[in-house]
PDB file of N, CA, C, O and CB in Angstrom:
ATOM      1  N   UNK A   1      81.798 112.761  93.048  1.00  0.00           N
ATOM      2  CA  UNK A   1      81.760 111.665  92.437  1.00  0.00           C
ATOM      3  C   UNK A   1      80.321 111.225  91.894  1.00  0.00           C
ATOM      4  O   UNK A   1      79.246 111.648  92.319  1.00  0.00           O
ATOM      5  CB  UNK A   1      82.328 110.780  93.292  1.00  0.00           C
ATOM      6  N   UNK A   2      80.502 110.347  90.932  1.00  0.00           N
ATOM      7  CA  UNK A   2      79.191 110.667  89.841  1.00  0.00           C
ATOM      8  C   UNK A   2      78.160 109.702  90.525  1.00  0.00           C
ATOM      9  O   UNK A   2      78.452 108.773  91.277  1.00  0.00           O
ATOM     10  CB  UNK A   2      79.490 110.192  87.921  1.00  0.00           C
ATOM     11  N   UNK A   3      76.826 110.110  90.108  1.00  0.00           N
ATOM     12  CA  UNK A   3      75.677 109.587  90.937  1.00  0.00           C
ATOM     13  C   UNK A   3      75.611 108.331  90.763  1.00  0.00           C
ATOM     14  O   UNK A   3      76.180 108.044  89.710  1.00  0.00           O
ATOM     15  CB  UNK A   3      74.400 110.117  90.680  1.00  0.00           C
ATOM     16  N   UNK A   4      75.222 107.497  91.247  1.00  0.00           N
ATOM     17  CA  UNK A   4      75.351 106.016  91.050  1.00  0.00           C
ATOM     18  C   UNK A   4      73.950 105.293  90.793  1.00  0.00           C
ATOM     19  O   UNK A   4      73.331 105.306  91.857  1.00  0.00           O
ATOM     20  CB  UNK A   4      76.044 105.386  92.341  1.00  0.00           C
ATOM     21  N   UNK A   5      73.333 104.767  89.944  1.00  0.00           N
ATOM     22  CA  UNK A   5      71.922 103.737  89.638  1.00  0.00           C
ATOM     23  C   UNK A   5      72.019 102.761  90.396  1.00  0.00           C
ATOM     24  O   UNK A   5      72.955 102.283  91.038  1.00  0.00           O
ATOM     25  CB  UNK A   5      71.697 103.073  88.193  1.00  0.00           C
ATOM     26  N   UNK A   6      70.789 102.458  90.247  1.00  0.00           N
ATOM     27  CA  UNK A   6      70.650 101.326  91.041  1.00  0.00           C
ATOM     28  C   UNK A   6      71.276  99.828  90.777  1.00  0.00           C
ATOM     29  O   UNK A   6      71.720  99.041  91.612  1.00  0.00           O
ATOM     30  CB  UNK A   6      69.364 101.224  91.101  1.00  0.00           C
ATOM     31  N   UNK A   7      71.181  99.699  89.511  1.00  0.00           N
ATOM     32  CA  UNK A   7      72.554  98.914  88.979  1.00  0.00           C
ATOM     33  C   UNK A   7      73.596  98.662  89.350  1.00  0.00           C
ATOM     34  O   UNK A   7      74.124  97.550  89.338  1.00  0.00           O
ATOM     35  CB  UNK A   7      73.018  99.225  88.201  1.00  0.00           C
ATOM     36  N   UNK A   8      74.179  99.976  89.854  1.00  0.00           N
ATOM     37  CA  UNK A   8      75.500  99.722  90.493  1.00  0.00           C
ATOM     38  C   UNK A   8      75.870  98.609  91.398  1.00  0.00           C
ATOM     39  O   UNK A   8      76.866  97.886  91.363  1.00  0.00           O
ATOM     40  CB  UNK A   8      75.769 100.739  91.169  1.00  0.00           C
ATOM     41  N   UNK A   9      74.711  98.619  92.342  1.00  0.00           N
ATOM     42  CA  UNK A   9      75.050  98.270  93.987  1.00  0.00           C
ATOM     43  C   UNK A   9      74.948  96.584  93.743  1.00  0.00           C
ATOM     44  O   UNK A   9      74.506  96.009  92.749  1.00  0.00           O
ATOM     45  CB  UNK A   9      73.633  99.034  95.407  1.00  0.00           C
ATOM     46  N   UNK A  10      75.364  96.142  94.669  1.00  0.00           N
ATOM     47  CA  UNK A  10      75.359  94.377  94.716  1.00  0.00           C
ATOM     48  C   UNK A  10      74.375  94.516  95.788  1.00  0.00           C
ATOM     49  O   UNK A  10      74.209  95.619  96.309  1.00  0.00           O
ATOM     50  CB  UNK A  10      76.995  93.322  95.175  1.00  0.00           C
ATOM     51  N   UNK A  11      73.682  93.451  96.176  1.00  0.00           N
ATOM     52  CA  UNK A  11      72.374  93.398  96.887  1.00  0.00           C
ATOM     53  C   UNK A  11      73.352  93.014  98.344  1.00  0.00           C
ATOM     54  O   UNK A  11      74.227  92.148  98.356  1.00  0.00           O
ATOM     55  CB  UNK A  11      70.988  92.059  96.179  1.00  0.00           C
ATOM     56  N   UNK A  12      73.071  93.641  99.201  1.00  0.00           N
ATOM     57  CA  UNK A  12      73.559  93.290 100.478  1.00  0.00           C
ATOM     58  C   UNK A  12      75.257  94.273 100.609  1.00  0.00           C
ATOM     59  O   UNK A  12      75.915  94.305 101.648  1.00  0.00           O
ATOM     60  CB  UNK A  12      73.677  91.333 100.507  1.00  0.00           C
ATOM     61  N   UNK A  13      75.560  94.800  99.633  1.00  0.00           N
ATOM     62  CA  UNK A  13      76.600  95.691  99.594  1.00  0.00           C
ATOM     63  C   UNK A  13      76.290  97.302  99.460  1.00  0.00           C
ATOM     64  O   UNK A  13      75.683  97.942  98.601  1.00  0.00           O
ATOM     65  CB  UNK A  13      77.390  95.238  98.507  1.00  0.00           C
ATOM     66  N   UNK A  14      76.935  97.673 100.625  1.00  0.00           N
ATOM     67  CA  UNK A  14      76.555  98.983 101.039  1.00  0.00           C
ATOM     68  C   UNK A  14      76.927 100.490 100.000  1.00  0.00           C
ATOM     69  O   UNK A  14      76.331 101.562 100.100  1.00  0.00           O
ATOM     70  CB  UNK A  14      77.294  99.052 102.453  1.00  0.00           C
ATOM     71  N   UNK A  15      78.036 100.186  99.058  1.00  0.00           N
ATOM     72  CA  UNK A  15      78.792 100.922  98.083  1.00  0.00           C
ATOM     73  C   UNK A  15      78.473 100.407  96.895  1.00  0.00           C
ATOM     74  O   UNK A  15      78.521  99.233  96.525  1.00  0.00           O
ATOM     75  CB  UNK A  15      80.196 100.915  98.261  1.00  0.00           C
ATOM     76  N   UNK A  16      78.011 101.750  96.094  1.00  0.00           N
ATOM     77  CA  UNK A  16      77.879 101.242  94.680  1.00  0.00           C
ATOM     78  C   UNK A  16      79.406 101.333  93.790  1.00  0.00           C
ATOM     79  O   UNK A  16      80.410 101.965  94.118  1.00  0.00           O
ATOM     80  CB  UNK A  16      76.640 102.230  93.912  1.00  0.00           C
ATOM     81  N   UNK A  17      79.218 100.571  92.702  1.00  0.00           N
ATOM     82  CA  UNK A  17      80.535  99.854  92.008  1.00  0.00           C
ATOM     83  C   UNK A  17      81.677 101.364  91.637  1.00  0.00           C
ATOM     84  O   UNK A  17      82.896 101.291  91.481  1.00  0.00           O
ATOM     85  CB  UNK A  17      79.900  98.807  90.179  1.00  0.00           C
ATOM     86  N   UNK A  18      80.863 102.584  91.576  1.00  0.00           N
ATOM     87  CA  UNK A  18      81.531 103.552  90.929  1.00  0.00           C
ATOM     88  C   UNK A  18      82.231 104.176  92.067  1.00  0.00           C
ATOM     89  O   UNK A  18      83.067 104.994  91.682  1.00  0.00           O
ATOM     90  CB  UNK A  18      80.654 104.471  90.098  1.00  0.00           C
ATOM     91  N   UNK A  19      82.133 104.017  93.678  1.00  0.00           N
ATOM     92  CA  UNK A  19      82.944 104.357  94.765  1.00  0.00           C
ATOM     93  C   UNK A  19      84.193 103.542  94.923  1.00  0.00           C
ATOM     94  O   UNK A  19      85.100 104.000  95.618  1.00  0.00           O
ATOM     95  CB  UNK A  19      82.181 104.274  95.931  1.00  0.00           C
ATOM     96  N   UNK A  20      84.324 102.368  94.335  1.00  0.00           N
ATOM     97  CA  UNK A  20      85.440 101.322  94.412  1.00  0.00           C
ATOM     98  C   UNK A  20      85.960 101.416  93.524  1.00  0.00           C
ATOM     99  O   UNK A  20      85.527 101.625  92.390  1.00  0.00           O
ATOM    100  CB  UNK A  20      85.255 100.076  94.557  1.00  0.00           C
ATOM    101  N   UNK A  21      88.190 101.118  94.308  1.00  0.00           N
ATOM    102  CA  UNK A  21      88.922 101.844  93.278  1.00  0.00           C
ATOM    103  C   UNK A  21      90.030 100.447  93.098  1.00  0.00           C
ATOM    104  O   UNK A  21      90.783 100.291  92.137  1.00  0.00           O
ATOM    105  CB  UNK A  21      89.653 103.599  93.854  1.00  0.00           C
ATOM    106  N   UNK A  22      89.901  99.518  94.277  1.00  0.00           N
ATOM    107  CA  UNK A  22      90.660  98.487  94.166  1.00  0.00           C
ATOM    108  C   UNK A  22      90.216  97.348  94.842  1.00  0.00           C
ATOM    109  O   UNK A  22      89.245  97.638  95.541  1.00  0.00           O
ATOM    110  CB  UNK A  22      91.811  98.789  94.509  1.00  0.00           C
ATOM    111  N   UNK A  23      90.582  95.967  94.933  1.00  0.00           N
ATOM    112  CA  UNK A  23      90.066  95.447  95.856  1.00  0.00           C
ATOM    113  C   UNK A  23      90.849  93.800  96.247  1.00  0.00           C
ATOM    114  O   UNK A  23      91.189  93.169  95.247  1.00  0.00           O
ATOM    115  CB  UNK A  23      88.583  95.503  95.436  1.00  0.00           C
ATOM    116  N   UNK A  24      91.024  93.374  97.118  1.00  0.00           N
ATOM    117  CA  UNK A  24      92.020  92.149  97.410  1.00  0.00           C
ATOM    118  C   UNK A  24      90.982  91.371  97.931  1.00  0.00           C
ATOM    119  O   UNK A  24      89.942  91.892  98.335  1.00  0.00           O
ATOM    120  CB  UNK A  24      93.387  92.354  98.488  1.00  0.00           C
ATOM    121  N   UNK A  25      91.206  90.011  97.959  1.00  0.00           N
ATOM    122  CA  UNK A  25      90.371  88.824  98.511  1.00  0.00           C
ATOM    123  C   UNK A  25      90.987  87.991  99.517  1.00  0.00           C
ATOM    124  O   UNK A  25      92.217  87.995  99.577  1.00  0.00           O
ATOM    125  CB  UNK A  25      89.992  87.913  97.451  1.00  0.00           C
ATOM    126  N   UNK A  26      90.495  87.464 100.108  1.00  0.00           N
ATOM    127  CA  UNK A  26      90.987  86.194 100.741  1.00  0.00           C
ATOM    128  C   UNK A  26      90.017  85.214 101.634  1.00  0.00           C
ATOM    129  O   UNK A  26      89.698  85.390 102.810  1.00  0.00           O
ATOM    130  CB  UNK A  26      92.090  86.618 101.618  1.00  0.00           C
ATOM    131  N   UNK A  27      89.683  84.277 100.883  1.00  0.00           N
ATOM    132  CA  UNK A  27      88.430  83.347 101.049  1.00  0.00           C
ATOM    133  C   UNK A  27      86.893  84.457 100.479  1.00  0.00           C
ATOM    134  O   UNK A  27      86.462  84.900  99.415  1.00  0.00           O
ATOM    135  CB  UNK A  27      88.349  82.784 103.095  1.00  0.00           C
ATOM    136  N   UNK A  28      86.557  84.493 101.773  1.00  0.00           N
ATOM    137  CA  UNK A  28      85.183  85.198 101.614  1.00  0.00           C
ATOM    138  C   UNK A  28      85.004  86.482 101.888  1.00  0.00           C
ATOM    139  O   UNK A  28      83.956  87.111 101.750  1.00  0.00           O
ATOM    140  CB  UNK A  28      84.267  84.669 102.331  1.00  0.00           C
ATOM    141  N   UNK A  29      86.701  87.133 102.533  1.00  0.00           N
ATOM    142  CA  UNK A  29      86.583  88.403 103.106  1.00  0.00           C
ATOM    143  C   UNK A  29      87.302  89.254 102.182  1.00  0.00           C
ATOM    144  O   UNK A  29      88.525  89.150 102.094  1.00  0.00           O
ATOM    145  CB  UNK A  29      87.094  88.488 104.521  1.00  0.00           C
ATOM    146  N   UNK A  30      86.532  90.239 101.356  1.00  0.00           N
ATOM    147  CA  UNK A  30      87.257  91.638 100.385  1.00  0.00           C
ATOM    148  C   UNK A  30      87.669  92.655 100.996  1.00  0.00           C
ATOM    149  O   UNK A  30      86.848  93.146 101.771  1.00  0.00           O
ATOM    150  CB  UNK A  30      86.371  92.373  99.410  1.00  0.00           C
ATOM    151  N   UNK A  31      88.522  93.084 100.934  1.00  0.00           N
ATOM    152  CA  UNK A  31      89.335  94.470 101.302  1.00  0.00           C
ATOM    153  C   UNK A  31      88.915  95.679 100.039  1.00  0.00           C
ATOM    154  O   UNK A  31      88.671  95.411  98.863  1.00  0.00           O
ATOM    155  CB  UNK A  31      91.303  94.096 101.282  1.00  0.00           C
ATOM    156  N   UNK A  32      88.917  96.610 100.471  1.00  0.00           N
ATOM    157  CA  UNK A  32      88.380  97.734  98.725  1.00  0.00           C
ATOM    158  C   UNK A  32      89.326  98.860  99.551  1.00  0.00           C
ATOM    159  O   UNK A  32      89.448  99.096 100.753  1.00  0.00           O
ATOM    160  CB  UNK A  32      85.877  98.467  98.259  1.00  0.00           C
ATOM    161  N   UNK A  33      89.882  99.392  98.452  1.00  0.00           N
ATOM    162  CA  UNK A  33      90.228 100.668  98.261  1.00  0.00           C
ATOM    163  C   UNK A  33      89.246 101.686  98.226  1.00  0.00           C
ATOM    164  O   UNK A  33      89.309 101.753  96.998  1.00  0.00           O
ATOM    165  CB  UNK A  33      90.869 100.725  97.235  1.00  0.00           C
ATOM    166  N   UNK A  34      88.359 102.571  98.517  1.00  0.00           N
ATOM    167  CA  UNK A  34      87.886 103.388  97.893  1.00  0.00           C
ATOM    168  C   UNK A  34      88.302 104.705  97.297  1.00  0.00           C
ATOM    169  O   UNK A  34      89.215 105.367  97.790  1.00  0.00           O
ATOM    170  CB  UNK A  34      87.198 103.456  98.422  1.00  0.00           C
ATOM    171  N   UNK A  35      87.559 105.119  96.128  1.00  0.00           N
ATOM    172  CA  UNK A  35      88.141 106.347  95.461  1.00  0.00           C
ATOM    173  C   UNK A  35      88.407 107.637  96.554  1.00  0.00           C
ATOM    174  O   UNK A  35      89.196 108.577  96.466  1.00  0.00           O
ATOM    175  CB  UNK A  35      87.045 106.822  94.245  1.00  0.00           C
ATOM    176  N   UNK A  36      87.644 107.367  97.377  1.00  0.00           N
ATOM    177  CA  UNK A  36      88.040 108.331  98.471  1.00  0.00           C
ATOM    178  C   UNK A  36      89.216 107.964  99.564  1.00  0.00           C
ATOM    179  O   UNK A  36      89.192 108.659 100.580  1.00  0.00           O
ATOM    180  CB  UNK A  36      86.781 108.579  99.247  1.00  0.00           C
ATOM    181  N   UNK A  37      89.970 107.226  99.502  1.00  0.00           N
ATOM    182  CA  UNK A  37      90.929 106.780  99.903  1.00  0.00           C
ATOM    183  C   UNK A  37      90.302 105.768 101.297  1.00  0.00           C
ATOM    184  O   UNK A  37      91.155 105.294 102.047  1.00  0.00           O
ATOM    185  CB  UNK A  37      91.938 107.999 100.105  1.00  0.00           C
ATOM    186  N   UNK A  38      89.399 105.594 101.472  1.00  0.00           N
ATOM    187  CA  UNK A  38      89.047 104.694 102.786  1.00  0.00           C
ATOM    188  C   UNK A  38      89.514 103.251 102.319  1.00  0.00           C
ATOM    189  O   UNK A  38      89.796 102.921 101.166  1.00  0.00           O
ATOM    190  CB  UNK A  38      87.244 104.701 103.245  1.00  0.00           C
ATOM    191  N   UNK A  39      89.536 102.460 103.461  1.00  0.00           N
ATOM    192  CA  UNK A  39      89.943 101.336 103.138  1.00  0.00           C
ATOM    193  C   UNK A  39      88.626 100.489 104.208  1.00  0.00           C
ATOM    194  O   UNK A  39      88.220 100.909 105.291  1.00  0.00           O
ATOM    195  CB  UNK A  39      91.747 101.161 103.440  1.00  0.00           C
ATOM    196  N   UNK A  40      88.179  99.222 103.490  1.00  0.00           N
ATOM    197  CA  UNK A  40      86.662  99.007 103.800  1.00  0.00           C
ATOM    198  C   UNK A  40      86.809  97.345 103.796  1.00  0.00           C
ATOM    199  O   UNK A  40      87.449  96.816 102.888  1.00  0.00           O
ATOM    200  CB  UNK A  40      85.420  99.761 102.488  1.00  0.00           C
ATOM    201  N   UNK A  41      86.294  96.672 104.673  1.00  0.00           N
ATOM    202  CA  UNK A  41      85.933  95.001 104.109  1.00  0.00           C
ATOM    203  C   UNK A  41      84.511  94.784 104.202  1.00  0.00           C
ATOM    204  O   UNK A  41      83.658  95.605 104.540  1.00  0.00           O
ATOM    205  CB  UNK A  41      86.658  93.683 105.077  1.00  0.00           C
ATOM    206  N   UNK A  42      84.307  93.198 103.755  1.00  0.00           N
ATOM    207  CA  UNK A  42      83.256  93.150 103.278  1.00  0.00           C
ATOM    208  C   UNK A  42      83.391  91.609 102.980  1.00  0.00           C
ATOM    209  O   UNK A  42      84.091  91.196 102.055  1.00  0.00           O
ATOM    210  CB  UNK A  42      83.005  94.176 102.220  1.00  0.00           C
ATOM    211  N   UNK A  43      82.685  90.795 103.809  1.00  0.00           N
ATOM    212  CA  UNK A  43      82.589  89.351 103.789  1.00  0.00           C
ATOM    213  C   UNK A  43      81.059  88.970 103.039  1.00  0.00           C
ATOM    214  O   UNK A  43      79.944  89.032 103.557  1.00  0.00           O
ATOM    215  CB  UNK A  43      82.734  88.761 105.448  1.00  0.00           C
ATOM    216  N   UNK A  44      81.461  88.524 101.525  1.00  0.00           N
ATOM    217  CA  UNK A  44      80.634  87.983 100.686  1.00  0.00           C
ATOM    218  C   UNK A  44      79.922  86.965 101.326  1.00  0.00           C
ATOM    219  O   UNK A  44      80.426  86.546 102.368  1.00  0.00           O
ATOM    220  CB  UNK A  44      81.248  87.571  99.598  1.00  0.00           C
ATOM    221  N   UNK A  45      78.389  86.236 100.779  1.00  0.00           N
ATOM    222  CA  UNK A  45      77.941  85.288 100.778  1.00  0.00           C
ATOM    223  C   UNK A  45      77.883  84.685  99.775  1.00  0.00           C
ATOM    224  O   UNK A  45      77.650  83.496  99.991  1.00  0.00           O
ATOM    225  CB  UNK A  45      77.165  85.337 101.195  1.00  0.00           C
ATOM    226  N   UNK A  46      78.010  84.997  98.483  1.00  0.00           N
ATOM    227  CA  UNK A  46      78.345  84.527  97.532  1.00  0.00           C
ATOM    228  C   UNK A  46      79.321  84.959  96.570  1.00  0.00           C
ATOM    229  O   UNK A  46      79.100  85.612  95.550  1.00  0.00           O
ATOM    230  CB  UNK A  46      77.506  84.379  97.160  1.00  0.00           C
ATOM    231  N   UNK A  47      80.876  84.352  97.169  1.00  0.00           N
ATOM    232  CA  UNK A  47      82.028  85.063  96.591  1.00  0.00           C
ATOM    233  C   UNK A  47      82.075  85.251  95.274  1.00  0.00           C
ATOM    234  O   UNK A  47      82.409  86.337  94.800  1.00  0.00           O
ATOM    235  CB  UNK A  47      83.140  84.495  96.868  1.00  0.00           C
ATOM    236  N   UNK A  48      81.636  83.874  94.297  1.00  0.00           N
ATOM    237  CA  UNK A  48      81.926  84.047  92.958  1.00  0.00           C
ATOM    238  C   UNK A  48      80.989  84.954  92.221  1.00  0.00           C
ATOM    239  O   UNK A  48      81.496  85.481  91.231  1.00  0.00           O
ATOM    240  CB  UNK A  48      81.962  82.799  92.349  1.00  0.00           C
ATOM    241  N   UNK A  49      79.245  85.384  92.572  1.00  0.00           N
ATOM    242  CA  UNK A  49      78.712  86.388  92.476  1.00  0.00           C
ATOM    243  C   UNK A  49      79.463  87.640  92.377  1.00  0.00           C
ATOM    244  O   UNK A  49      79.434  88.335  91.361  1.00  0.00           O
ATOM    245  CB  UNK A  49      77.990  86.355  93.304  1.00  0.00           C
ATOM    246  N   UNK A  50      80.249  87.983  93.599  1.00  0.00           N
ATOM    247  CA  UNK A  50      80.487  88.919  94.034  1.00  0.00           C
ATOM    248  C   UNK A  50      81.729  89.248  93.418  1.00  0.00           C
ATOM    249  O   UNK A  50      81.868  90.467  93.514  1.00  0.00           O
ATOM    250  CB  UNK A  50      80.370  88.873  95.245  1.00  0.00           C
ATOM    251  N   UNK A  51      82.499  88.833  92.951  1.00  0.00           N
ATOM    252  CA  UNK A  51      83.403  88.725  92.518  1.00  0.00           C
ATOM    253  C   UNK A  51      83.034  89.080  90.660  1.00  0.00           C
ATOM    254  O   UNK A  51      83.522  89.952  89.941  1.00  0.00           O
ATOM    255  CB  UNK A  51      83.910  87.400  93.112  1.00  0.00           C
ATOM    256  N   UNK A  52      82.170  88.189  90.391  1.00  0.00           N
ATOM    257  CA  UNK A  52      81.986  88.871  88.962  1.00  0.00           C
ATOM    258  C   UNK A  52      81.332  90.015  88.749  1.00  0.00           C
ATOM    259  O   UNK A  52      81.362  90.446  87.597  1.00  0.00           O
ATOM    260  CB  UNK A  52      81.368  88.119  88.128  1.00  0.00           C
ATOM    261  N   UNK A  53      80.677  90.693  89.662  1.00  0.00           N
ATOM    262  CA  UNK A  53      79.800  92.316  89.704  1.00  0.00           C
ATOM    263  C   UNK A  53      81.253  92.971  89.744  1.00  0.00           C
ATOM    264  O   UNK A  53      81.489  93.643  88.740  1.00  0.00           O
ATOM    265  CB  UNK A  53      78.494  92.828  91.414  1.00  0.00           C
ATOM    266  N   UNK A  54      82.319  92.919  90.726  1.00  0.00           N
ATOM    267  CA  UNK A  54      83.537  93.200  90.703  1.00  0.00           C
ATOM    268  C   UNK A  54      84.091  93.768  89.349  1.00  0.00           C
ATOM    269  O   UNK A  54      84.051  94.934  88.956  1.00  0.00           O
ATOM    270  CB  UNK A  54      84.142  92.099  91.109  1.00  0.00           C
ATOM    271  N   UNK A  55      84.659  92.578  88.686  1.00  0.00           N
ATOM    272  CA  UNK A  55      85.089  92.473  87.657  1.00  0.00           C
ATOM    273  C   UNK A  55      84.095  92.816  86.484  1.00  0.00           C
ATOM    274  O   UNK A  55      84.765  93.290  85.567  1.00  0.00           O
ATOM    275  CB  UNK A  55      85.593  91.339  87.683  1.00  0.00           C
ATOM    276  N   UNK A  56      82.672  92.758  86.133  1.00  0.00           N
ATOM    277  CA  UNK A  56      82.032  93.275  85.342  1.00  0.00           C
ATOM    278  C   UNK A  56      82.117  94.926  85.287  1.00  0.00           C
ATOM    279  O   UNK A  56      82.009  95.502  84.204  1.00  0.00           O
ATOM    280  CB  UNK A  56      80.879  92.736  85.563  1.00  0.00           C
ATOM    281  N   UNK A  57      82.312  95.634  86.495  1.00  0.00           N
ATOM    282  CA  UNK A  57      82.227  97.060  86.923  1.00  0.00           C
ATOM    283  C   UNK A  57      83.563  97.439  87.144  1.00  0.00           C
ATOM    284  O   UNK A  57      83.947  98.447  87.738  1.00  0.00           O
ATOM    285  CB  UNK A  57      81.367  97.321  88.175  1.00  0.00           C
ATOM    286  N   UNK A  58      84.245  96.552  86.620  1.00  0.00           N
ATOM    287  CA  UNK A  58      85.775  97.385  86.282  1.00  0.00           C
ATOM    288  C   UNK A  58      87.049  97.665  87.518  1.00  0.00           C
ATOM    289  O   UNK A  58      88.097  98.297  87.389  1.00  0.00           O
ATOM    290  CB  UNK A  58      85.300  99.060  85.790  1.00  0.00           C
ATOM    291  N   UNK A  59      86.549  96.994  88.632  1.00  0.00           N
ATOM    292  CA  UNK A  59      87.088  97.151  89.831  1.00  0.00           C
ATOM    293  C   UNK A  59      88.583  96.226  89.685  1.00  0.00           C
ATOM    294  O   UNK A  59      88.710  95.037  89.392  1.00  0.00           O
ATOM    295  CB  UNK A  59      85.954  96.649  91.020  1.00  0.00           C
ATOM    296  N   UNK A  60      89.377  97.002  89.926  1.00  0.00           N
ATOM    297  CA  UNK A  60      90.761  96.319  89.836  1.00  0.00           C
ATOM    298  C   UNK A  60      91.178  95.621  90.928  1.00  0.00           C
ATOM    299  O   UNK A  60      91.208  96.007  92.096  1.00  0.00           O
ATOM    300  CB  UNK A  60      91.794  97.211  89.591  1.00  0.00           C
ATOM    301  N   UNK A  61      91.561  94.360  90.383  1.00  0.00           N
ATOM    302  CA  UNK A  61      91.781  93.041  91.373  1.00  0.00           C
ATOM    303  C   UNK A  61      93.448  93.403  91.767  1.00  0.00           C
ATOM    304  O   UNK A  61      94.424  93.151  91.060  1.00  0.00           O
ATOM    305  CB  UNK A  61      91.517  91.185  90.395  1.00  0.00           C
ATOM    306  N   UNK A  62      93.439  94.114  93.206  1.00  0.00           N
ATOM    307  CA  UNK A  62      95.538  94.136  93.410  1.00  0.00           C
ATOM    308  C   UNK A  62      96.162  93.310  92.735  1.00  0.00           C
ATOM    309  O   UNK A  62      96.970  93.548  91.837  1.00  0.00           O
ATOM    310  CB  UNK A  62      96.302  93.695  94.909  1.00  0.00           C
ATOM    311  N   UNK A  63      95.575  91.588  93.418  1.00  0.00           N
ATOM    312  CA  UNK A  63      96.567  90.859  93.160  1.00  0.00           C
ATOM    313  C   UNK A  63      96.877  90.698  91.111  1.00  0.00           C
ATOM    314  O   UNK A  63      97.929  90.301  90.611  1.00  0.00           O
ATOM    315  CB  UNK A  63      96.117  89.394  94.082  1.00  0.00           C
ATOM    316  N   UNK A  64      95.721  91.105  90.394  1.00  0.00           N
ATOM    317  CA  UNK A  64      96.273  90.494  89.046  1.00  0.00           C
ATOM    318  C   UNK A  64      97.050  92.048  88.526  1.00  0.00           C
ATOM    319  O   UNK A  64      97.773  91.973  87.533  1.00  0.00           O
ATOM    320  CB  UNK A  64      94.761  89.750  87.785  1.00  0.00           C
ATOM    321  N   UNK A  65      96.889  93.380  89.188  1.00  0.00           N
ATOM    322  CA  UNK A  65      97.598  94.332  88.964  1.00  0.00           C
ATOM    323  C   UNK A  65      99.198  94.181  89.321  1.00  0.00           C
ATOM    324  O   UNK A  65     100.084  94.822  88.756  1.00  0.00           O
ATOM    325  CB  UNK A  65      96.957  95.312  89.593  1.00  0.00           C
ATOM    326  N   UNK A  66      99.377  93.336  90.231  1.00  0.00           N
ATOM    327  CA  UNK A  66     100.788  93.134  90.947  1.00  0.00           C
ATOM    328  C   UNK A  66     101.642  92.145  89.851  1.00  0.00           C
ATOM    329  O   UNK A  66     102.868  92.157  89.743  1.00  0.00           O
ATOM    330  CB  UNK A  66     100.586  92.297  92.659  1.00  0.00           C
ATOM    331  N   UNK A  67     100.984  91.536  89.294  1.00  0.00           N
ATOM    332  CA  UNK A  67     101.345  90.438  88.263  1.00  0.00           C
ATOM    333  C   UNK A  67     101.637  91.164  86.616  1.00  0.00           C
ATOM    334  O   UNK A  67     102.386  90.889  85.679  1.00  0.00           O
ATOM    335  CB  UNK A  67      99.902  89.249  88.228  1.00  0.00           C
ATOM    336  N   UNK A  68     100.613  92.202  86.882  1.00  0.00           N
ATOM    337  CA  UNK A  68     101.472  92.964  85.077  1.00  0.00           C
ATOM    338  C   UNK A  68     102.727  93.436  84.910  1.00  0.00           C
ATOM    339  O   UNK A  68     103.091  93.846  83.807  1.00  0.00           O
ATOM    340  CB  UNK A  68     100.859  94.377  84.462  1.00  0.00           C
TER     341      UNK A  68
END
């Protein structure tokens, strides 16, 4: 895995953007598929900012992927 810089992290979230492959969300609960195949869950305090961080880092939203 590539090394992550401090800017690759979202405050309060333990994983760098480069470890994430895809995500799905329901309310404030985010479910992720990591690049190593692990599935994790995270409850975001600010869903708007967290989702914006994901999109800015190019993480695939599974719901949008299905609609292509």
